[in-house]
Structure formats: structure tokens, C-alpha cells
ZALUM-393867 format. One line per field, with one value per residue (C-alpha): residue number from 1; x negated, y, z negated. Coordinates in nm, 4 decimals. Example, Ala and Ser with C-alpha at 12.3 -4.5 7.8 and 13.67 -1.06 7.14 Angstrom:
<rs>
nr = 1,2
px = -1.2300,-1.3670
py = -0.4500,-0.1060
pz = -0.7800,-0.7140
</rs>
This chain:
<rs>
nr = 1,2,3,4,5,6,7,8,9,10,11,12,13,14,15,16,17,18,19,20,21,22,23,24,25,26,27,28,29,30,31,32,33,34,35,36,37,38,39,40,41,42,43,44,45,46,47,48,49,50,51,52,53,54,55,56,57,58,59,60,61,62,63,64,65,66,67,68,69,70,71,72,73,74,75,76,77,78,79,80,81,82,83,84,85
px = -9.8736,-10.1208,-9.8612,-9.8235,-10.1984,-10.2280,-9.9313,-10.0530,-10.3978,-10.2461,-10.0315,-10.3325,-10.5340,-10.2552,-10.2494,-10.6253,-10.6228,-10.3438,-10.5554,-10.8300,-10.6311,-10.5117,-10.8522,-10.9590,-10.6676,-10.7500,-11.1272,-11.0188,-10.8727,-11.2316,-11.4575,-11.7300,-11.8181,-12.1298,-12.1048,-11.7296,-11.8654,-12.0799,-11.7623,-11.5701,-11.8284,-11.8068,-11.4369,-11.3880,-11.4940,-11.2718,-10.9564,-10.9633,-10.9050,-10.5698,-10.4847,-10.5721,-10.3041,-10.0412,-10.2613,-10.1716,-9.7990,-9.7953,-10.0408,-10.1658,-9.8954,-10.0725,-10.3694,-10.1717,-10.2097,-9.8823,-9.9889,-10.1207,-9.7681,-9.6368,-9.9383,-9.8666,-9.4894,-9.5515,-9.8113,-9.5729,-9.2817,-9.5240,-9.6272,-9.2604,-9.1751,-9.4714,-9.3421,-8.9824,-9.1035
py = 8.4058,8.6883,8.9396,8.7828,8.7964,9.1617,9.2375,9.0713,9.2209,9.5761,9.5065,9.3969,9.6745,9.9287,9.7502,9.7712,10.1483,10.2079,10.0632,10.2758,10.5681,10.4668,10.4186,10.7599,10.9343,10.7487,10.8480,11.2282,11.1950,11.1376,11.3793,11.3671,10.9969,10.9961,10.6596,10.7296,11.0319,10.7991,10.5705,10.8933,11.0052,10.6911,10.6929,11.0549,11.0273,10.7267,10.8471,11.2354,11.2568,11.0843,11.2847,11.6155,11.5637,11.5936,11.8667,12.0964,12.0310,12.0429,12.2719,12.2219,12.3548,12.4935,12.2766,11.9631,11.7874,11.6090,11.5325,11.1711,11.0892,11.1646,10.9916,10.6665,10.6825,10.7143,10.4276,10.2074,10.2786,10.2090,9.8837,9.7750,9.8650,9.6462,9.3693,9.3858,9.3603
pz = -8.6097,-8.5071,-8.6112,-8.9628,-8.9923,-8.9128,-9.1225,-9.4268,-9.3866,-9.3478,-9.6542,-9.8641,-9.7384,-9.8571,-10.2020,-10.2387,-10.1293,-10.3777,-10.6668,-10.5601,-10.5838,-10.9234,-11.0503,-10.9012,-11.0997,-11.4238,-11.3807,-11.3640,-11.7287,-11.8570,-11.6949,-11.9590,-11.9500,-11.7336,-11.5847,-11.4899,-11.2955,-11.0781,-10.9942,-10.9334,-10.7146,-10.4985,-10.4814,-10.3959,-10.0311,-9.9888,-10.1542,-10.1411,-9.7556,-9.7960,-10.1162,-9.9472,-9.6968,-9.9942,-10.1864,-9.8925,-9.9338,-10.3266,-10.4732,-10.8478,-11.0927,-11.4033,-11.3538,-11.3082,-10.9693,-10.8720,-10.5289,-10.6207,-10.7058,-10.3747,-10.2250,-10.4173,-10.3482,-9.9704,-9.9671,-10.1510,-9.9010,-9.6093,-9.7872,-9.8372,-9.4792,-9.3533,-9.5707,-9.4294,-9.0672
</rs>
């Protein structure tokens, strides 16, 4: 029973973190809206350390940062592995 609780908690954490990454990505599309900059400023220290791992592998291509795509895929794969345990 404790293993199930840890597994479910970890799965929920990954889903919440995935949501935070999605929000962070969406906020970068609207850099001129002032209140969105405050939210992005709050989310950056939470999400950027994880995203920076993938930014070191995939540099921006023509101003387009594709590293969050790989970061999201990895999070989803890990979450599915946790569920299958």
C-alpha cells in the first residue's frame, strides 16, 4: 500500500510539473502583457532548471526553442513508466 501512495504521488507531481511547463511555454508567446511577465517570473525558477538540461542538447533553431518539446516527451514517458509499475 505505501508503494502505491508513493507511485501515485510521484505521478501527480509529474503531471503538475508538466502543466507548469505548458503554462511557462504559453506565457513566452505573450511577452508584452505585463501581468503575464509576473507569472513567468514566478515559473522560471521552477521550470527552467529542468528545461536547461534539454537546452544544452538542442540549441534554439532560428529563434525557435524546441527543447521544451523533448522535455515534455521525457516527462510523459517517465509518468507512463511510473503508472505501469
